[in-house]
N, C-alpha and C positions, 0 to 999 in steps of 0.2 A: 639658323641654317646650318645643317650638318654637311661637312665637306670631307668625310672620312671614306666614303665609298666611291672610288674612282672607277668609272665604267669605260672610259675611253680617253686617249690622249692623241691630240692632233697638233700639227704645227701651230704654235701661237695660242693654243687653247687646251684646257682640260675640262672633261665633262664628268659630273658627279650625279649620283642618285641620292635623293633625300626623300624617302617614302614614295609618295605619288608625284614627286617633282623631279625634273631634270634640270640641273644647273650647269650652264656652260660659262666657264670663267676664262676670260681672255687675258693674255699677258699684258704687262703694264704698258709696253710700247705699242700695243694694238690700237689702231685709230678709233677714237670714240665715234666718229661719223660712220665708220664701217659697222660698228656694233649696233648703233641706232638704226642704220639702214637695214641690217639683217632682221632686226626685230620688226621693223615696219613692213618689210617684204612678207614676213611670216604672218603678220596680222592681216595684211591685204589678201594673202592667199586663203586665209581662214574664211573670208567672205565668199569665196567661190564655192564652198561646200565640199571641197576635196578633203579626204581623210588626212589630216596632219595634226601634230601636237599643237595645242593652243598656247599662245604666249600668255604667261601669268604676270610677269613683272620684268622690268629692266632695273638693275640696281648696281651697287658696287660692293666688292668684297675685298677688304684690306687694300683699298685703293685701286682695285682692278674691276673693270667693267664686267657685268655678268647678265646673261639672259636666263630667266626662269621660265620653264615651259612644262607642260604635262609629260610625265614619264609614261612611255608606251611599253608595256611588257610584251615581250615576244622575241623572236629570232630575226636577224637580218636575212634577207634573201641571199646575201653572200655566204652566211653561215650554212644555210640550207644547201646551197650549191656545193660548198666545200665538203659537207657531210655525205653528199650523194656521190660516193666514191666510184660506184659502178656506172654513173651517168644515166641511171634509169629514169630520172625525172628532169633531165636537162631541158628537154623541149617544153615540158609543162612549166618550168620555172621561167624560161624565156618568153613563153606565151603570156604569163602573168606580168612580167616586166613590160613587154610591149603594150599589152592592154592597158596597163596603168598609165604608161606614157601617152598613149593615144587619148585616154580619157582626160588627162591633164591638158593636152594640146587642144581639146575641144572647148576649153574654157578661155574666157577673156578676163583681163584685170587691167582696166585702162590706166590705173595710177602707177603701174610698174614702169621702171625705166625701159627705154627702147634698146633692144638687143643690138641693132645696127650702130647706134650711138656708142654703146659700150665697146663694140668690136673696133670701131674706127679709132677710139682712144687707145686701145690696147695695141693695135697694129702700129700706131705712131710711136709707141714705146718699145717695140720689138727690136732686137739686135739684128737688124737687116739693113742693107744698103738702101739708099733713097729710091733707086729705080724699082727695087722689089717692093718696097712699101707703097710706092705709087701704083704699081700694078695691082696689088692686093686691095688698096682703097677703091680702085676703079672696078675691080671685079665685085667687091662688096656692094657698091652703089648700083651695080647692074642687076643684083639679085632681087627677086620680088619682095615687096614689103608686106608682112603679115603682122597680126597682133595677137597671136596665140600665146598662152602661158608657156614659157620655156623655163626649165629648171636650171640648166647650166652645169649640173654635176649629177645627172641622173644615171645611177648605177646600182647594182645589187646591194652595196653596203648602205645605201640611203633608203632602203625599203625595209620596213619592219612588218612581220606577219604575226599577228596576235594568235593566241591559243585557239580562238574560234575561226581563224582563217581570214580575218579582216586585215587588209594591207594599209599601211600608213606610209606616207612619203616624208622623209626628214630632210633637214638642212637646206633652207631656202635662201642662203646668203647670196647666191649668184642668180636669183630669179630675175627674169626680164620678160618683156613681151616682144614677140618676133616670129621668125620663120621656124616651123617645127623641124624642118629638115636640117637646119643648123644645130638644133638640140640633139637630133639623132646622130649627126656627124660627131658631136662631142662625146656621146655615149660610145660610139664605135671606137674613137680614139682612146677612151678610158679603158676599154677592154684590152686594146693593144698595149697600152702603157703597163697594164697588169701582166703582160706576157701571155694573154689568152687570145691569140689571133683567130683560132678556130671558132671560139664562141662569139668573137666580134663579127666574123663573117656570117654565122648563123643568125645572130641578132639583126644584122643589117638586112639580110634576106627576108626575115620575118617582118621587120618594120615596114619594108617596102611593099611586101604583099598585103599586109593588113591595112596599110594606109593608102594603097593604090598609088604609090609614089615610085617614079622611075629611079632605079639605083644610081644612074648617071647623075641625076639631079642632086642626090645627097652627096655624091662624090665631088661635085663642083664646090660644095661647101668645105670639103676637107682642108685644103690649103689655107683658106681664110680662117677657119676655126683654129687650126693648128698654130697659125701665126699669132692670133689674139691670145691664145692660151700659153704661148711660150714665154711671156714676160714674167710668169710666176713658176714656182717649182724649183727643183734641184737641177744641177747641171745635166744629169743624164736625161731627165724628162725634157729639158729645153732642147738638147741635141736631137732627141727623137722627134719632137714636134716640129723643129725647124727642117728636119729631113723631109717633111711632108709639104713644105711650102712651095716647092717647085713642081709638085705632082699636079698634073692637069688631067690627063686621060689615064685614070687608074682602073684596072680591071679587078 
């Protein structure tokens, strides 16, 4: 296994390319259960028929857990957006992003964890007072229960476009089954976290139009999603996400 070609570094993990294989090596302190769960999520999503890299192996490298999967040659949608300096293709790229997300949401995968269960756990861990946590738990329980495949981190950096134009969706560590509008709320917040509020607004408008979903309905998920996501990330991200917790009627 050749670990000389680093292609990406993320918090708690380093990603290498070895020929036609992609090797994601996790830091020593990373939870074994989380590594195995990520590989299991990816294997289960493979069964839906979506274009994703296939898991080839779960192994250890110098005492660190690693997931070996197919290497997908191409550019991320984030790279393509960045290279489109004049914004000539922005709408085209957002259309692609939303179409991919809607295709994913049309799938079911009964063995995935429930999104609501995960959110309830995260809200309980959030740095919020008991009254606010109670309100968020109550709001969450009042939202409709669905069983659609949700990515949990769906954004342009997790989409690879191959040379022939085939899109692949990467990074299934946060995959669950649940409400598609919660997944869309997460994507919106990811655009905002990246400082791209204009694209966030365009994305949300497009998602709502193509999915025939009321914008207000996705907005109702924003405080719930923000609170559940605030338990991870750096202090700046946490402050931004917690600022959304009290937002109820957002325009």
